[in-house]
C-alpha positions as semicolon CSV with decimal commas, in nm:
position;residue;x (nm);y (nm);z (nm)
1;M;-2,018;-1,015;-2,028
2;S;-1,888;-0,956;-2,382
3;G;-1,648;-0,712;-2,541
4;P;-1,316;-0,583;-2,404
5;L;-1,429;-0,608;-2,041
6;G;-1,530;-0,971;-2,087
7;R;-1,198;-1,058;-2,254
8;L;-1,011;-0,888;-1,971
9;A;-1,209;-1,085;-1,712
10;A;-1,129;-1,411;-1,897
11;L;-0,759;-1,322;-1,900
12;L;-0,759;-1,245;-1,528
13;A;-0,932;-1,577;-1,457
14;R;-0,633;-1,767;-1,597
15;H;-0,379;-1,579;-1,385
16;P;-0,231;-1,754;-1,075
17;L;-0,390;-1,480;-0,862
18;A;-0,728;-1,635;-0,947
19;R;-0,640;-1,936;-0,729
20;F;-0,686;-1,726;-0,419
21;G;-1,031;-1,717;-0,263
22;P;-1,217;-1,481;-0,028
23;G;-0,929;-1,477;0,221
24;L;-0,713;-1,255;0,000
25;I;-0,985;-0,994;-0,058
26;T;-1,087;-0,999;0,308
27;G;-0,728;-0,941;0,412
28;A;-0,689;-0,650;0,170
29;A;-1,018;-0,496;0,283
30;D;-0,884;-0,495;0,638
31;D;-0,629;-0,233;0,527
32;D;-0,897;0,014;0,415
33;P;-0,829;0,391;0,436
34;S;-0,951;0,398;0,797
35;G;-0,707;0,121;0,882
36;I;-0,429;0,307;0,701
37;A;-0,504;0,615;0,913
38;T;-0,484;0,409;1,232
39;Y;-0,158;0,239;1,135
40;S;-0,013;0,574;1,025
41;Q;-0,099;0,728;1,360
42;A;0,061;0,433;1,540
43;G;0,386;0,475;1,344
44;A;0,386;0,855;1,373
45;Q;0,315;0,858;1,745
46;L;0,507;0,556;1,875
47;G;0,768;0,514;1,601
48;L;0,931;0,171;1,577
49;N;0,785;0,081;1,916
50;A;0,446;0,025;1,749
51;L;0,571;-0,255;1,523
52;W;0,512;-0,535;1,777
53;T;0,135;-0,497;1,749
54;M;0,121;-0,640;1,397
55;P;0,287;-0,980;1,460
56;L;0,067;-1,018;1,768
57;T;-0,258;-0,957;1,582
58;Y;-0,173;-1,190;1,292
59;P;-0,260;-1,528;1,451
60;L;-0,563;-1,379;1,624
61;M;-0,720;-1,226;1,313
62;S;-0,634;-1,537;1,109
63;A;-0,801;-1,772;1,356
64;V;-1,127;-1,575;1,364
65;Q;-1,143;-1,533;0,987
66;L;-1,065;-1,901;0,936
67;M;-1,355;-1,999;1,161
68;C;-1,588;-1,766;0,970
69;A;-1,475;-1,906;0,635
70;E;-1,528;-2,265;0,746
71;I;-1,874;-2,183;0,883
72;G;-1,973;-2,047;0,541
73;R;-1,826;-2,334;0,343
74;V;-1,947;-2,620;0,564
75;T;-2,302;-2,493;0,627
76;G;-2,362;-2,317;0,295
77;H;-2,497;-2,017;0,488
78;G;-2,347;-1,690;0,607
79;L;-2,261;-1,596;0,962
80;A;-2,586;-1,410;1,033
81;A;-2,797;-1,701;0,905
82;N;-2,615;-1,942;1,136
83;I;-2,647;-1,713;1,438
84;R;-3,018;-1,677;1,356
85;R;-3,061;-2,055;1,368
86;E;-2,861;-2,120;1,684
87;F;-2,916;-1,821;1,914
88;P;-3,198;-1,589;2,028
89;R;-3,301;-1,332;1,771
90;A;-3,231;-1,045;2,011
91;V;-2,861;-1,139;2,013
92;L;-2,845;-1,135;1,635
93;Y;-3,040;-0,812;1,590
94;A;-2,829;-0,624;1,844
95;A;-2,507;-0,733;1,671
96;V;-2,640;-0,649;1,323
97;V;-2,763;-0,301;1,422
98;L;-2,424;-0,219;1,577
99;L;-2,251;-0,357;1,266
100;L;-2,463;-0,140;1,036
101;L;-2,388;0,173;1,240
102;A;-2,014;0,096;1,256
103;N;-1,999;0,024;0,884
104;T;-2,177;0,346;0,794
105;F;-1,930;0,555;0,996
106;N;-1,645;0,351;0,850
107;I;-1,766;0,410;0,494
108;A;-1,790;0,782;0,569
109;A;-1,429;0,792;0,685
110;D;-1,309;0,581;0,391
111;V;-1,477;0,775;0,111
112;A;-1,371;1,103;0,271
113;A;-1,009;0,984;0,266
114;M;-1,039;0,867;-0,094
115;G;-1,196;1,197;-0,196
116;D;-0,920;1,391;-0,020
117;V;-0,651;1,192;-0,202
118;I;-0,811;1,244;-0,543
119;V;-0,843;1,617;-0,476
120;L;-0,479;1,630;-0,363
121;M;-0,365;1,458;-0,681
122;T;-0,597;1,607;-0,942
123;G;-0,797;1,888;-0,783
124;G;-1,175;1,922;-0,791
125;N;-1,463;1,952;-0,548
126;H;-1,436;1,715;-0,251
127;H;-1,810;1,641;-0,223
128;L;-1,848;1,574;-0,596
129;V;-1,544;1,345;-0,594
130;T;-1,668;1,140;-0,296
131;A;-2,012;1,111;-0,458
132;G;-1,839;0,982;-0,771
133;V;-1,645;0,725;-0,568
134;I;-1,970;0,597;-0,412
135;G;-2,143;0,591;-0,750
136;V;-1,869;0,389;-0,919
137;S;-1,841;0,141;-0,633
138;L;-2,216;0,087;-0,607
139;G;-2,256;0,061;-0,983
140;L;-1,991;-0,211;-1,008
141;Q;-2,155;-0,418;-0,736
142;I;-2,499;-0,395;-0,896
143;A;-2,401;-0,428;-1,261
144;I;-2,135;-0,700;-1,252
145;P;-2,199;-1,054;-1,117
146;Y;-1,981;-1,166;-0,829
147;H;-1,783;-1,428;-1,024
148;R;-1,663;-1,153;-1,260
149;Y;-1,641;-0,866;-1,012
150;V;-1,426;-1,071;-0,774
151;K;-1,152;-1,104;-1,036
152;F;-1,104;-0,728;-1,041
153;L;-1,107;-0,709;-0,662
154;K;-0,823;-0,961;-0,650
155;W;-0,613;-0,746;-0,881
156;L;-0,685;-0,439;-0,671
157;T;-0,519;-0,615;-0,377
158;L;-0,187;-0,551;-0,554
159;S;-0,226;-0,184;-0,461
160;L;-0,117;-0,282;-0,110
161;L;0,233;-0,341;-0,247
162;S;0,270;0,035;-0,273
163;Y;0,332;0,050;0,102
164;A;0,619;-0,194;0,076
165;A;0,755;0,010;-0,215
166;V;0,763;0,324;0,003
167;L;1,029;0,152;0,216
168;F;1,265;0,144;-0,084
169;V;1,267;0,522;-0,115
170;V;1,329;0,606;0,252
171;H;1,607;0,512;0,491
172;V;1,519;0,215;0,713
173;P;1,747;0,107;1,002
174;W;1,667;-0,264;0,967
175;G;1,869;-0,373;1,270
176;E;1,676;-0,139;1,497
177;V;1,352;-0,240;1,326
178;A;1,410;-0,607;1,412
179;L;1,503;-0,520;1,770
180;R;1,201;-0,298;1,835
181;T;0,963;-0,548;1,676
182;L;1,070;-0,807;1,933
183;L;1,166;-0,580;2,225
184;P;0,968;-0,255;2,208
185;R;1,005;0,028;2,455
186;I;0,647;0,074;2,569
187;S;0,522;0,359;2,784
188;I;0,225;0,262;2,998
189;D;0,007;0,568;2,950
190;A;-0,331;0,664;2,806
191;P;-0,209;0,790;2,464
192;T;-0,013;0,469;2,402
193;A;-0,303;0,253;2,515
194;T;-0,538;0,439;2,281
195;V;-0,312;0,377;1,981
196;V;-0,264;0,008;2,063
197;L;-0,638;-0,041;2,115
198;G;-0,702;0,135;1,784
199;V;-0,469;-0,105;1,603
200;F;-0,649;-0,406;1,750
201;G;-0,989;-0,255;1,674
202;T;-0,913;-0,183;1,310
203;T;-0,736;-0,516;1,249
204;I;-0,999;-0,748;1,397
205;S;-1,322;-0,602;1,258
206;P;-1,672;-0,756;1,261
207;Y;-1,755;-0,657;0,904
208;L;-1,480;-0,894;0,787
209;F;-1,640;-1,179;0,983
210;F;-1,969;-1,150;0,793
211;W;-1,803;-1,084;0,459
212;Q;-1,572;-1,384;0,447
213;A;-1,836;-1,631;0,562
214;S;-2,081;-1,508;0,298
215;E;-1,819;-1,497;0,023
216;E;-1,737;-1,861;0,085
217;V;-2,107;-1,929;0,026
218;E;-2,092;-1,725;-0,297
219;D;-1,782;-1,918;-0,403
220;L;-1,954;-2,247;-0,327
221;Q;-2,248;-2,151;-0,547
222;V;-2,032;-2,036;-0,838
223;N;-1,773;-2,316;-0,843
224;S;-1,842;-2,688;-0,856
225;P;-1,818;-2,833;-0,504
226;R;-1,505;-3,038;-0,447
227;S;-1,425;-3,279;-0,166
228;A;-1,467;-3,130;0,177
229;S;-1,111;-3,206;0,285
230;S;-0,954;-3,035;-0,019
231;E;-1,183;-2,734;0,020
232;L;-1,098;-2,692;0,387
233;R;-0,727;-2,715;0,304
234;R;-0,777;-2,445;0,041
235;I;-0,963;-2,226;0,292
236;R;-0,691;-2,261;0,554
237;W;-0,416;-2,180;0,307
238;D;-0,611;-1,892;0,153
239;T;-0,704;-1,738;0,489
240;W;-0,361;-1,760;0,652
241;V;-0,197;-1,617;0,337
242;G;-0,461;-1,344;0,299
243;M;-0,429;-1,236;0,660
244;F;-0,049;-1,241;0,634
245;Y;-0,069;-1,013;0,331
246;S;-0,294;-0,781;0,528
247;N;-0,074;-0,791;0,836
248;I;0,257;-0,736;0,657
249;T;0,099;-0,440;0,477
250;G;-0,004;-0,291;0,810
251;Y;0,350;-0,351;0,933
252;C;0,490;-0,165;0,631
253;I;0,257;0,131;0,690
254;V;0,359;0,154;1,056
255;L;0,726;0,124;0,958
256;A;0,707;0,379;0,674
257;T;0,545;0,643;0,895
258;A;0,776;0,560;1,186
259;V;1,096;0,623;0,988
260;T;0,959;0,936;0,822
261;L;0,689;1,120;1,014
262;H;0,791;1,015;1,367
263;R;1,155;1,098;1,306
264;A;1,055;1,437;1,165
265;G;0,856;1,513;1,479
266;L;0,512;1,475;1,315
267;T;0,338;1,260;1,575
268;R;-0,030;1,329;1,509
269;I;-0,198;1,184;1,200
270;E;-0,576;1,183;1,182
271;T;-0,652;1,065;0,827
272;A;-0,487;0,849;0,563
273;S;-0,474;1,143;0,321
274;Q;-0,299;1,354;0,587
275;A;-0,036;1,080;0,619
276;A;0,019;1,086;0,243
277;S;0,048;1,467;0,241
278;A;0,293;1,464;0,532
279;L;0,518;1,220;0,348
280;R;0,565;1,451;0,049
281;P;0,805;1,709;0,201
282;I;0,991;1,439;0,397
283;A;1,019;1,146;0,155
284;G;0,943;1,314;-0,178
285;D;0,673;1,307;-0,444
286;F;0,728;0,943;-0,535
287;A;0,658;0,824;-0,180
288;F;0,354;1,051;-0,167
289;H;0,208;0,909;-0,489
290;L;0,274;0,549;-0,381
291;F;0,099;0,607;-0,050
292;A;-0,190;0,793;-0,214
293;L;-0,247;0,530;-0,483
294;G;-0,253;0,264;-0,215
295;I;-0,531;0,452;-0,036
296;L;-0,739;0,462;-0,353
297;G;-0,678;0,096;-0,438
298;V;-0,769;-0,046;-0,099
299;G;-1,057;0,198;-0,067
300;L;-1,211;0,050;-0,382
301;I;-1,192;-0,288;-0,205
302;G;-1,283;-0,176;0,145
303;V;-1,598;0,025;0,070
304;P;-1,775;-0,260;-0,119
305;V;-1,676;-0,504;0,157
306;L;-1,813;-0,274;0,426
307;A;-2,142;-0,222;0,243
308;G;-2,162;-0,583;0,130
309;S;-2,112;-0,722;0,479
310;A;-2,401;-0,507;0,604
311;G;-2,615;-0,632;0,317
312;Y;-2,540;-0,995;0,397
313;A;-2,595;-0,949;0,771
314;I;-2,934;-0,781;0,741
315;A;-3,063;-0,994;0,454
316;E;-2,970;-1,319;0,629
317;S;-3,116;-1,194;0,958
318;L;-3,451;-1,120;0,795
319;G;-3,454;-1,420;0,563
320;W;-3,420;-1,216;0,243
321;R;-3,253;-1,341;-0,071
322;S;-2,894;-1,222;-0,081
323;G;-2,577;-1,252;-0,284
324;L;-2,364;-1,048;-0,521
325;E;-2,415;-1,322;-0,778
326;K;-2,786;-1,235;-0,788
327;S;-2,922;-0,940;-0,982
328;A;-3,069;-0,635;-0,813
329;R;-3,414;-0,752;-0,921
330;Q;-3,361;-1,093;-0,758
331;A;-3,230;-0,952;-0,427
332;K;-3,386;-0,609;-0,388
333;G;-3,356;-0,593;-0,009
334;F;-2,994;-0,704;-0,012
335;Y;-2,888;-0,442;-0,266
336;G;-3,111;-0,188;-0,095
337;V;-2,910;-0,228;0,226
338;I;-2,583;-0,193;0,033
339;A;-2,707;0,125;-0,135
340;A;-2,847;0,265;0,191
341;S;-2,524;0,207;0,383
342;M;-2,319;0,372;0,108
343;M;-2,557;0,667;0,082
344;G;-2,555;0,696;0,462
345;G;-2,177;0,710;0,463
346;L;-2,183;0,974;0,189
347;A;-2,446;1,177;0,375
348;L;-2,230;1,187;0,687
349;G;-1,978;1,384;0,484
350;F;-2,231;1,668;0,463
351;T;-2,293;1,679;0,839
352;P;-2,090;1,839;1,122
353;I;-1,952;1,491;1,201
354;N;-1,605;1,503;1,044
355;P;-1,420;1,194;0,917
356;I;-1,203;1,181;1,228
357;R;-1,508;1,148;1,454
358;A;-1,660;0,897;1,212
359;L;-1,343;0,689;1,237
360;F;-1,355;0,707;1,617
361;Y;-1,720;0,605;1,633
362;S;-1,666;0,312;1,397
363;A;-1,366;0,195;1,602
364;V;-1,568;0,204;1,925
365;L;-1,865;0,022;1,771
366;N;-1,641;-0,236;1,605
367;G;-1,463;-0,295;1,934
368;V;-1,793;-0,344;2,117
369;V;-1,956;-0,576;1,864
370;A;-1,639;-0,782;1,803
371;V;-1,648;-0,928;2,154
372;P;-1,986;-1,107;2,151
373;L;-1,948;-1,192;1,783
374;T;-1,616;-1,367;1,841
375;V;-1,772;-1,564;2,127
376;L;-2,065;-1,665;1,903
377;I;-1,826;-1,768;1,624
378;V;-1,624;-1,991;1,856
379;L;-1,944;-2,151;1,988
380;L;-2,074;-2,208;1,633
381;V;-1,760;-2,381;1,505
382;S;-1,757;-2,601;1,816
383;R;-2,109;-2,737;1,766
384;A;-2,166;-3,059;1,579
385;S;-2,522;-2,941;1,509
386;V;-2,368;-2,665;1,294
387;M;-2,040;-2,807;1,162
388;G;-2,111;-3,182;1,174
389;P;-1,786;-3,379;1,159
390;F;-1,596;-3,060;1,074
391;A;-1,639;-2,897;1,414
392;I;-1,316;-2,716;1,505
393;R;-1,110;-2,822;1,801
394;G;-0,765;-2,737;1,932
395;G;-0,542;-2,439;1,863
396;V;-0,766;-2,233;1,636
397;R;-1,049;-2,239;1,887
398;V;-0,809;-2,143;2,169
399;L;-0,691;-1,848;1,961
400;G;-1,056;-1,753;1,918
401;W;-1,110;-1,737;2,294
402;I;-0,788;-1,538;2,337
403;T;-0,907;-1,295;2,070
404;A;-1,240;-1,248;2,248
405;A;-1,060;-1,174;2,576
406;I;-0,821;-0,923;2,417
407;M;-1,101;-0,750;2,226
408;A;-1,303;-0,726;2,548
409;C;-1,012;-0,539;2,706
410;A;-0,983;-0,324;2,394
411;A;-1,354;-0,239;2,399
412;A;-1,338;-0,156;2,769
413;G;-1,037;0,067;2,707
414;M;-1,212;0,255;2,426
415;L;-1,519;0,313;2,641
416;V;-1,327;0,448;2,940
417;P;-1,357;0,830;2,943
418;G;-1,026;0,989;2,858
419;G;-0,878;0,652;2,757
């Protein structure tokens, strides 16, 4: 790449942010517009009593993502390719089909939220704006090789800081915040359970499993391999930091909506753009613009990750060539899946299925597919036939089993009528 864009990419490559790997982008993608909507609803409905969910999910999401990252780095293959080698094909195909469906609904909800925010800020036709968002995102993935594109994704992760900035323009009772984070007042009822299950479902998402494993493979192909021990140390540091960044952002979103919307009596938030709009009369234009810009920034990360994870999963399952480092001509099927999932998400915006239902369907599907996938991931990292001398033992694997158990309860809760 030459010209101004190439010089900018070279400058970004020398920045300390470039030291971070796939863990940072994966963590940021976890706070996509659908996740923002879920966290906003938690804060609006439960107030400060929703804060405890974020510290609890942090070690669980970190453990699963760490296992996925190490599978990719040690084996040189993505998650779907490893499942294909070790388990019956029916298991893999069922998980991949559910992933593709969940991702398509998730993309629909995300681009709808991004379109709403742009229309709120600048005006215009919602459908044309969302089509433009899809076009830009897809064009960047196809036109720019991964090793250059990833540099811009890392800088987009800074948009998450907007949610921390919101806390500086609203009143926050920090003593009460600390107390309710550790000792929440929880009502055991269906509405509360639904919110809590939604937080778990949006925080521990299958599309992130496939993405991080495959991006470690991309990173391995782009950068000269270093010693295994130093690489695994880098992965652990990168993943725990990336997931912490994601988790603290979710905490800030819950807190910001708790001290504004909940206290103002606005307890029902269905989209991220609705949360931004509701903030304006309560916290002012500055808070509104910070929240809205955050939605756009993380949406530009989340949508490519959603589509890319589907591309990796299907291409690896069918033995196709895959990778964002490859050109569209070299990996036609891979990019075809990415384009199809994005176009499918866009098409849902023209159907009677509104973004709220799309978000619900994606949460249910993610909750269902996360359970067997987490089990498969723990089994993979435990096998010497897969990981060799780097098979994982101890605390991380225990956290993986705990995550599978909690997500099983979450999936069951989401599937219970009226839950």
